[in-house]
MOPAC internal coordinates of N, CA, C and O (Angstrom, degrees):
PM7 1SCF
backbone

  N    0.0000 0     0.00 0     0.00 0    0    0    0
  C    1.4656 1     0.00 0     0.00 0    1    0    0
  C    1.5552 1   105.98 1     0.00 0    2    1    0
  O    1.2310 1   120.88 1   -49.32 1    3    2    1
  N    1.3130 1   115.93 1   130.68 1    3    2    1
  C    1.4201 1   120.58 1   179.15 1    5    3    2
  C    1.5448 1   109.22 1   -91.24 1    6    5    3
  O    1.2310 1   121.81 1   -55.55 1    7    6    5
  N    1.3427 1   114.14 1   124.45 1    7    6    5
  C    1.4626 1   121.28 1   179.28 1    9    7    6
  C    1.4953 1   110.26 1  -112.55 1   10    9    7
  O    1.2310 1   121.51 1   -31.33 1   11   10    9
  N    1.3236 1   114.72 1   148.67 1   11   10    9
  C    1.4462 1   118.66 1   169.26 1   13   11   10
  C    1.5057 1   106.20 1   -63.30 1   14   13   11
  O    1.2310 1   120.16 1   -63.57 1   15   14   13
  N    1.3315 1   117.30 1   116.43 1   15   14   13
  C    1.4856 1   119.82 1  -173.77 1   17   15   14
  C    1.5294 1   115.15 1   -58.88 1   18   17   15
  O    1.2310 1   120.04 1   162.82 1   19   18   17
  N    1.3306 1   117.52 1   -17.18 1   19   18   17
  C    1.4747 1   119.08 1  -177.59 1   21   19   18
  C    1.5346 1   112.57 1  -110.22 1   22   21   19
  O    1.2310 1   119.53 1  -172.78 1   23   22   21
  N    1.3393 1   118.50 1     7.22 1   23   22   21
  C    1.4516 1   122.12 1  -177.50 1   25   23   22
  C    1.5369 1   107.92 1   -93.61 1   26   25   23
  O    1.2310 1   121.33 1   -84.72 1   27   26   25
  N    1.3387 1   115.06 1    95.28 1   27   26   25
  C    1.4769 1   122.29 1  -177.34 1   29   27   26
  C    1.5306 1   112.17 1   -52.70 1   30   29   27
  O    1.2310 1   119.31 1   128.19 1   31   30   29
  N    1.3586 1   118.92 1   -51.81 1   31   30   29
  C    1.4965 1   117.81 1  -177.86 1   33   31   30
  C    1.5426 1   113.74 1   -58.85 1   34   33   31
  O    1.2310 1   119.94 1   151.55 1   35   34   33
  N    1.3113 1   117.72 1   -28.45 1   35   34   33
  C    1.4532 1   119.20 1   178.20 1   37   35   34
  C    1.5215 1   110.11 1   -67.45 1   38   37   35
  O    1.2310 1   120.59 1   136.43 1   39   38   37
  N    1.3530 1   116.48 1   -43.57 1   39   38   37
  C    1.4573 1   120.64 1   178.84 1   41   39   38
  C    1.5430 1   111.38 1   -66.90 1   42   41   39
  O    1.2310 1   120.65 1   142.52 1   43   42   41
  N    1.3512 1   116.36 1   -37.48 1   43   42   41
  C    1.4611 1   118.95 1   176.99 1   45   43   42
  C    1.5239 1   110.36 1   -63.33 1   46   45   43
  O    1.2310 1   120.22 1   131.85 1   47   46   45
  N    1.3027 1   117.19 1   -48.15 1   47   46   45
  C    1.4429 1   121.78 1  -178.07 1   49   47   46
  C    1.5479 1   111.03 1   -64.78 1   50   49   47
  O    1.2310 1   119.79 1   134.44 1   51   50   49
  N    1.3096 1   118.00 1   -45.56 1   51   50   49
  C    1.4503 1   120.70 1   179.45 1   53   51   50
  C    1.5218 1   110.71 1   -64.37 1   54   53   51
  O    1.2310 1   120.25 1   146.31 1   55   54   53
  N    1.3015 1   117.13 1   -33.69 1   55   54   53
  C    1.4623 1   120.69 1   176.65 1   57   55   54
  C    1.5208 1   110.39 1   -65.71 1   58   57   55
  O    1.2310 1   120.53 1   139.75 1   59   58   57
  N    1.3549 1   116.59 1   -40.25 1   59   58   57
  C    1.4575 1   121.65 1   176.63 1   61   59   58
  C    1.5178 1   111.13 1   -63.88 1   62   61   59
  O    1.2310 1   119.91 1   139.23 1   63   62   61
  N    1.2980 1   117.78 1   -40.77 1   63   62   61
  C    1.4814 1   122.48 1  -179.43 1   65   63   62
  C    1.5304 1   108.57 1   -65.70 1   66   65   63
  O    1.2310 1   120.06 1   132.62 1   67   66   65
  N    1.3029 1   117.49 1   -47.38 1   67   66   65
  C    1.4466 1   121.95 1  -179.05 1   69   67   66
  C    1.5194 1   110.48 1   -62.09 1   70   69   67
  O    1.2310 1   120.52 1   140.22 1   71   70   69
  N    1.3304 1   116.62 1   -39.78 1   71   70   69
  C    1.4666 1   120.00 1   176.22 1   73   71   70
  C    1.5060 1   111.39 1   -61.38 1   74   73   71
  O    1.2310 1   120.43 1   134.78 1   75   74   73
  N    1.3250 1   116.78 1   -45.22 1   75   74   73
  C    1.4853 1   120.81 1   179.49 1   77   75   74
  C    1.5029 1   111.53 1   -62.94 1   78   77   75
  O    1.2310 1   119.42 1   148.79 1   79   78   77
  N    1.3249 1   118.71 1   -31.21 1   79   78   77
  C    1.4477 1   123.33 1   178.08 1   81   79   78
  C    1.5362 1   113.03 1   -81.74 1   82   81   79
  O    1.2310 1   120.28 1   178.16 1   83   82   81
  N    1.3245 1   117.06 1    -1.84 1   83   82   81
  C    1.4500 1   120.00 1   177.91 1   85   83   82
  C    1.5523 1   114.01 1    90.92 1   86   85   83
  O    1.2310 1   120.73 1  -173.45 1   87   86   85
  N    1.2906 1   116.21 1     6.55 1   87   86   85
  C    1.4914 1   120.61 1  -178.86 1   89   87   86
  C    1.4936 1   108.00 1   -94.49 1   90   89   87
  O    1.2310 1   120.18 1  -100.00 1   91   90   89
  N    1.3395 1   117.26 1    80.00 1   91   90   89
  C    1.4339 1   119.71 1  -175.95 1   93   91   90
  C    1.5409 1   112.05 1   -70.68 1   94   93   91
  O    1.2310 1   119.43 1   148.35 1   95   94   93
  N    1.3297 1   118.70 1   -31.65 1   95   94   93
  C    1.4433 1   120.77 1   177.75 1   97   95   94
  C    1.5208 1   110.43 1   -65.57 1   98   97   95
  O    1.2310 1   119.79 1   135.88 1   99   98   97
  N    1.3131 1   118.01 1   -44.12 1   99   98   97
  C    1.4443 1   123.05 1   179.00 1  101   99   98
  C    1.5160 1   109.24 1   -66.69 1  102  101   99
  O    1.2310 1   119.80 1   139.30 1  103  102  101
  N    1.3170 1   117.99 1   -40.70 1  103  102  101
  C    1.4830 1   120.65 1   179.49 1  105  103  102
  C    1.5442 1   109.78 1   -62.44 1  106  105  103
  O    1.2310 1   120.65 1   133.22 1  107  106  105
  N    1.3326 1   116.37 1   -46.78 1  107  106  105
  C    1.4545 1   119.19 1   178.58 1  109  107  106
  C    1.4892 1   112.26 1   -58.54 1  110  109  107
  O    1.2310 1   121.22 1   138.02 1  111  110  109
  N    1.3549 1   115.28 1   -41.98 1  111  110  109
  C    1.4891 1   119.13 1   179.81 1  113  111  110
  C    1.5314 1   110.50 1   -61.03 1  114  113  111
  O    1.2310 1   119.63 1   130.88 1  115  114  113
  N    1.3184 1   118.31 1   -49.12 1  115  114  113
  C    1.4559 1   120.37 1  -178.35 1  117  115  114
  C    1.5288 1   112.42 1   -66.23 1  118  117  115
  O    1.2310 1   120.20 1   140.16 1  119  118  117
  N    1.3050 1   117.22 1   -39.84 1  119  118  117
  C    1.4691 1   119.06 1  -179.49 1  121  119  118
  C    1.5100 1   110.89 1   -70.92 1  122  121  119
  O    1.2310 1   120.05 1   146.52 1  123  122  121
  N    1.2943 1   117.51 1   -33.48 1  123  122  121
  C    1.4887 1   118.51 1   174.66 1  125  123  122
  C    1.5051 1   111.47 1   -68.44 1  126  125  123
  O    1.2310 1   119.84 1   145.63 1  127  126  125
  N    1.3457 1   117.91 1   -34.37 1  127  126  125
  C    1.4466 1   119.79 1   175.42 1  129  127  126
  C    1.5480 1   109.03 1   -63.60 1  130  129  127
  O    1.2310 1   120.72 1   135.85 1  131  130  129
  N    1.3332 1   116.24 1   -44.15 1  131  130  129
  C    1.4704 1   120.67 1   178.80 1  133  131  130
  C    1.5345 1   109.18 1   -57.80 1  134  133  131
  O    1.2310 1   120.26 1   136.26 1  135  134  133
  N    1.3231 1   117.11 1   -43.74 1  135  134  133
  C    1.4473 1   121.23 1  -176.88 1  137  135  134
  C    1.5572 1   111.00 1   -71.85 1  138  137  135
  O    1.2310 1   120.17 1   151.20 1  139  138  137
  N    1.3029 1   117.28 1   -28.80 1  139  138  137
  C    1.4779 1   120.01 1   177.36 1  141  139  138
  C    1.5269 1   109.16 1   -69.21 1  142  141  139
  O    1.2310 1   120.80 1   149.73 1  143  142  141
  N    1.3601 1   116.07 1   -30.27 1  143  142  141
  C    1.4430 1   120.00 1   179.80 1  145  143  142
  C    1.5210 1   111.11 1   -84.91 1  146  145  143
  O    1.2310 1   120.80 1   145.50 1  147  146  145
  N    1.3095 1   116.07 1   -34.50 1  147  146  145
  C    1.4818 1   121.21 1  -179.88 1  149  147  146
  C    1.5403 1   108.90 1  -143.42 1  150  149  147
  O    1.2310 1   120.61 1   -90.79 1  151  150  149
  N    1.3508 1   116.43 1    89.21 1  151  150  149
  C    1.4586 1   119.72 1  -177.54 1  153  151  150
  C    1.5554 1   113.25 1   -63.40 1  154  153  151
  O    1.2310 1   119.35 1   168.79 1  155  154  153
  N    1.3226 1   118.84 1   -11.21 1  155  154  153
  C    1.4362 1   121.27 1   179.86 1  157  155  154
  C    1.5337 1   112.97 1   -98.57 1  158  157  155
  O    1.2310 1   120.50 1  -169.55 1  159  158  157
  N    1.2993 1   116.65 1    10.45 1  159  158  157
  C    1.5056 1   119.87 1  -178.31 1  161  159  158
  C    1.5434 1   109.99 1   -70.28 1  162  161  159
  O    1.2310 1   121.54 1   -75.46 1  163  162  161
  N    1.3167 1   114.66 1   104.54 1  163  162  161
  C    1.4818 1   119.06 1   177.08 1  165  163  162
  C    1.4909 1   113.07 1   -60.80 1  166  165  163
  O    1.2310 1   121.12 1   142.47 1  167  166  165
  N    1.3488 1   115.47 1   -37.53 1  167  166  165
  C    1.4569 1   117.05 1  -179.57 1  169  167  166
  C    1.5183 1   111.68 1   -66.21 1  170  169  167
  O    1.2310 1   119.46 1   136.05 1  171  170  169
  N    1.3364 1   118.63 1   -43.95 1  171  170  169
  C    1.4352 1   120.90 1   178.16 1  173  171  170
  C    1.5296 1   111.92 1   -62.66 1  174  173  171
  O    1.2310 1   120.44 1   140.88 1  175  174  173
  N    1.3206 1   116.77 1   -39.12 1  175  174  173
  C    1.4801 1   119.77 1   176.71 1  177  175  174
  C    1.5174 1   110.31 1   -63.58 1  178  177  175
  O    1.2310 1   120.52 1   135.02 1  179  178  177
  N    1.3332 1   116.61 1   -44.98 1  179  178  177
  C    1.4548 1   120.83 1   179.13 1  181  179  178
  C    1.5166 1   111.31 1   -61.08 1  182  181  179
  O    1.2310 1   120.03 1   128.96 1  183  182  181
  N    1.3347 1   117.55 1   -51.04 1  183  182  181
  C    1.4596 1   121.65 1  -179.07 1  185  183  182
  C    1.5156 1   112.71 1   -60.85 1  186  185  183
  O    1.2310 1   120.51 1   141.79 1  187  186  185
  N    1.3494 1   116.64 1   -38.21 1  187  186  185
  C    1.4307 1   120.70 1   179.70 1  189  187  186
  C    1.5345 1   109.87 1   -70.23 1  190  189  187
  O    1.2310 1   121.06 1   144.65 1  191  190  189
  N    1.3379 1   115.58 1   -35.35 1  191  190  189
  C    1.4672 1   119.37 1   173.67 1  193  191  190
  C    1.4893 1   112.84 1   -60.39 1  194  193  191
  O    1.2310 1   120.67 1   138.74 1  195  194  193
  N    1.3342 1   116.32 1   -41.26 1  195  194  193
  C    1.4767 1   120.94 1   177.87 1  197  195  194
  C    1.5649 1   109.85 1   -61.89 1  198  197  195
  O    1.2310 1   120.89 1   131.48 1  199  198  197
  N    1.3069 1   115.90 1   -48.52 1  199  198  197
  C    1.4962 1   120.93 1  -179.47 1  201  199  198
  C    1.5028 1   109.21 1   -59.52 1  202  201  199
  O    1.2310 1   119.53 1   133.84 1  203  202  201
  N    1.2994 1   118.50 1   -46.16 1  203  202  201
  C    1.4820 1   121.51 1  -179.38 1  205  203  202
  C    1.5017 1   112.84 1   -65.83 1  206  205  203
  O    1.2310 1   120.77 1   140.42 1  207  206  205
  N    1.3471 1   116.12 1   -39.58 1  207  206  205
  C    1.4556 1   121.16 1   177.08 1  209  207  206
  C    1.5219 1   110.94 1   -61.55 1  210  209  207
  O    1.2310 1   120.16 1   135.98 1  211  210  209
  N    1.3518 1   117.31 1   -44.02 1  211  210  209
  C    1.4290 1   120.84 1  -178.75 1  213  211  210
  C    1.5172 1   111.82 1   -69.18 1  214  213  211
  O    1.2310 1   119.63 1   155.14 1  215  214  213
  N    1.3112 1   118.31 1   -24.86 1  215  214  213
  C    1.4746 1   121.44 1   179.27 1  217  215  214
  C    1.5405 1   111.74 1   -91.44 1  218  217  215
  O    1.2310 1   120.16 1  -175.80 1  219  218  217
  N    1.3383 1   117.29 1     4.20 1  219  218  217
  C    1.4577 1   120.83 1   175.44 1  221  219  218
  C    1.5328 1   116.56 1    91.19 1  222  221  219
  O    1.2310 1   120.65 1  -176.12 1  223  222  221
  N    1.3541 1   116.36 1     3.88 1  223  222  221
  C    1.4754 1   120.81 1   176.46 1  225  223  222
  C    1.5138 1   110.79 1   -90.39 1  226  225  223
  O    1.2310 1   120.15 1  -105.00 1  227  226  225
  N    1.3178 1   117.32 1    75.00 1  227  226  225
  C    1.4759 1   120.15 1  -176.90 1  229  227  226
  C    1.5182 1   112.20 1   -62.58 1  230  229  227
  O    1.2310 1   120.29 1   139.26 1  231  230  229
  N    1.3557 1   117.05 1   -40.74 1  231  230  229
  C    1.4618 1   120.12 1  -179.77 1  233  231  230
  C    1.5240 1   112.25 1   -61.53 1  234  233  231
  O    1.2310 1   120.85 1   135.02 1  235  234  233
  N    1.2966 1   115.98 1   -44.98 1  235  234  233
  C    1.4678 1   121.37 1   176.83 1  237  235  234
  C    1.5141 1   111.45 1   -63.39 1  238  237  235
  O    1.2310 1   120.92 1   138.33 1  239  238  237
  N    1.3384 1   115.84 1   -41.67 1  239  238  237
  C    1.4848 1   120.68 1   179.04 1  241  239  238
  C    1.5352 1   110.64 1   -62.08 1  242  241  239
  O    1.2310 1   120.52 1   134.36 1  243  242  241
  N    1.3252 1   116.60 1   -45.64 1  243  242  241
  C    1.4740 1   121.28 1   179.80 1  245  243  242
  C    1.5281 1   110.93 1   -58.15 1  246  245  243
  O    1.2310 1   120.91 1   136.45 1  247  246  245
  N    1.3058 1   115.86 1   -43.55 1  247  246  245
  C    1.4709 1   122.55 1  -179.84 1  249  247  246
  C    1.5509 1   109.16 1   -57.54 1  250  249  247
  O    1.2310 1   119.26 1   135.80 1  251  250  249
  N    1.2989 1   119.02 1   -44.20 1  251  250  249
  C    1.4664 1   121.90 1  -179.68 1  253  251  250
  C    1.5083 1   112.33 1   -75.44 1  254  253  251
  O    1.2310 1   120.52 1   141.92 1  255  254  253
  N    1.3240 1   116.61 1   -38.08 1  255  254  253
  C    1.4809 1   118.97 1   177.02 1  257  255  254
  C    1.5150 1   113.02 1   -64.00 1  258  257  255
  O    1.2310 1   120.86 1   144.35 1  259  258  257
  N    1.3421 1   115.97 1   -35.65 1  259  258  257
  C    1.4966 1   119.49 1   177.84 1  261  259  258
  C    1.5156 1   108.97 1   -61.33 1  262  261  259
  O    1.2310 1   119.72 1   138.40 1  263  262  261
  N    1.3120 1   118.14 1   -41.60 1  263  262  261
  C    1.4520 1   119.82 1   178.84 1  265  263  262
  C    1.5183 1   111.76 1   -67.18 1  266  265  263
  O    1.2310 1   121.13 1   135.41 1  267  266  265
  N    1.3593 1   115.45 1   -44.59 1  267  266  265
  C    1.4648 1   119.86 1  -179.13 1  269  267  266
  C    1.5240 1   110.87 1   -64.68 1  270  269  267
  O    1.2310 1   119.76 1   151.09 1  271  270  269
  N    1.3056 1   118.06 1   -28.91 1  271  270  269
  C    1.4798 1   120.69 1  -177.76 1  273  271  270
  C    1.5233 1   112.49 1   -62.61 1  274  273  271
  O    1.2310 1   119.77 1   159.55 1  275  274  273
  N    1.3322 1   118.04 1   -20.45 1  275  274  273
  C    1.4640 1   119.20 1   178.75 1  277  275  274
  C    1.4893 1   113.26 1   -97.93 1  278  277  275
  O    1.2310 1   120.25 1  -168.55 1  279  278  277
  N    1.3486 1   117.12 1    11.45 1  279  278  277
  C    1.4836 1   120.35 1  -179.60 1  281  279  278
  C    1.5357 1   108.26 1   -69.81 1  282  281  279
  O    1.2310 1   120.26 1   -36.04 1  283  282  281
  N    1.3332 1   117.11 1   143.96 1  283  282  281
  C    1.4729 1   120.69 1   178.93 1  285  283  282
  C    1.5323 1   114.17 1   -67.90 1  286  285  283
  O    1.2310 1   119.96 1   158.93 1  287  286  285
  N    1.3172 1   117.68 1   -21.07 1  287  286  285
  C    1.4724 1   119.54 1   177.46 1  289  287  286
  C    1.5252 1   107.85 1   -74.98 1  290  289  287
  O    1.2310 1   120.72 1   -62.09 1  291  290  289
  N    1.3479 1   116.23 1   117.91 1  291  290  289
  C    1.4749 1   117.89 1  -176.10 1  293  291  290
  C    1.5095 1   114.83 1   -62.91 1  294  293  291
  O    1.2310 1   119.14 1   152.80 1  295  294  293
  N    1.3236 1   119.25 1   -27.20 1  295  294  293
  C    1.4344 1   122.27 1   177.79 1  297  295  294
  C    1.5304 1   110.66 1   -67.17 1  298  297  295
  O    1.2310 1   120.35 1   136.57 1  299  298  297
  N    1.2864 1   116.94 1   -43.43 1  299  298  297
  C    1.4432 1   122.10 1   179.45 1  301  299  298
  C    1.5371 1   109.83 1   -67.51 1  302  301  299
  O    1.2310 1   120.76 1   130.35 1  303  302  301
  N    1.3437 1   116.16 1   -49.65 1  303  302  301
  C    1.4914 1   118.06 1  -176.41 1  305  303  302
  C    1.5325 1   110.65 1   -65.55 1  306  305  303
  O    1.2310 1   119.58 1   141.33 1  307  306  305
  N    1.3334 1   118.42 1   -38.67 1  307  306  305
  C    1.4726 1   120.36 1   178.91 1  309  307  306
  C    1.5196 1   110.68 1   -66.16 1  310  309  307
  O    1.2310 1   120.10 1   138.14 1  311  310  309
  N    1.3192 1   117.42 1   -41.86 1  311  310  309
  C    1.4545 1   120.48 1   179.79 1  313  311  310
  C    1.5291 1   110.24 1   -64.62 1  314  313  311
  O    1.2310 1   120.83 1   138.20 1  315  314  313
  N    1.3168 1   116.01 1   -41.80 1  315  314  313
  C    1.4700 1   120.07 1  -179.12 1  317  315  314
  C    1.5271 1   110.45 1   -65.90 1  318  317  315
  O    1.2310 1   119.64 1   138.70 1  319  318  317
  N    1.3480 1   118.29 1   -41.30 1  319  318  317
  C    1.4353 1   121.70 1   178.51 1  321  319  318
  C    1.5267 1   110.50 1   -63.54 1  322  321  319
  O    1.2310 1   119.82 1   140.53 1  323  322  321
  N    1.3402 1   117.95 1   -39.47 1  323  322  321
  C    1.4588 1   121.54 1   178.82 1  325  323  322
  C    1.5614 1   110.43 1   -64.50 1  326  325  323
  O    1.2310 1   121.04 1   138.56 1  327  326  325
  N    1.3161 1   115.61 1   -41.44 1  327  326  325
  C    1.4562 1   119.17 1   179.90 1  329  327  326
  C    1.5132 1   109.73 1   -66.31 1  330  329  327
  O    1.2310 1   120.24 1   141.75 1  331  330  329
  N    1.3321 1   117.15 1   -38.25 1  331  330  329
  C    1.4751 1   119.85 1   178.21 1  333  331  330
  C    1.5503 1   109.44 1   -62.79 1  334  333  331
  O    1.2310 1   120.40 1   138.38 1  335  334  333
  N    1.3297 1   116.84 1   -41.62 1  335  334  333
  C    1.4765 1   118.46 1   179.17 1  337  335  334
  C    1.5452 1   110.15 1   -62.29 1  338  337  335
  O    1.2310 1   120.32 1   137.28 1  339  338  337
  N    1.3262 1   116.99 1   -42.72 1  339  338  337
  C    1.4500 1   121.22 1   179.95 1  341  339  338
  C    1.5316 1   111.80 1   -63.05 1  342  341  339
  O    1.2310 1   120.65 1   134.85 1  343  342  341
  N    1.3130 1   116.36 1   -45.15 1  343  342  341
  C    1.4701 1   119.87 1  -176.81 1  345  343  342
  C    1.5267 1   113.71 1   -71.40 1  346  345  343
  O    1.2310 1   120.14 1   154.73 1  347  346  345
  N    1.3443 1   117.34 1   -25.27 1  347  346  345
  C    1.4319 1   120.51 1  -179.48 1  349  347  346
  C    1.5033 1   113.37 1   -88.00 1  350  349  347
  O    1.2310 1   119.62 1   175.86 1  351  350  349
  N    1.3075 1   118.33 1    -4.14 1  351  350  349
  C    1.4817 1   118.94 1   177.25 1  353  351  350
  C    1.5274 1   109.38 1   -70.93 1  354  353  351
  O    1.2310 1   121.68 1   -37.22 1  355  354  353
  N    1.3319 1   114.39 1   142.78 1  355  354  353
  C    1.5091 1   118.50 1  -179.95 1  357  355  354
  C    1.5098 1   111.44 1   -68.78 1  358  357  355
  O    1.2310 1   120.10 1   180.00 1  359  358  357

């Protein structure tokens, strides 16, 4: 799929789709592209946190969820805070 290389939402969405299809490497690639274009993207940080969490990288996931937790979109920040609670449970 050809994406506008500078369209952050396209990379975020495609990363989410790839993650849902089980392509964690592709999802990480797209979400990292989104973050290289907009390091403050709460959605990209959240989605990358999900991918990392699912692949067993809890420390990496927590790092991204912490950033996403301060996003002004209440859906993103609430989701990130919930994931942080889950990952920090013993």
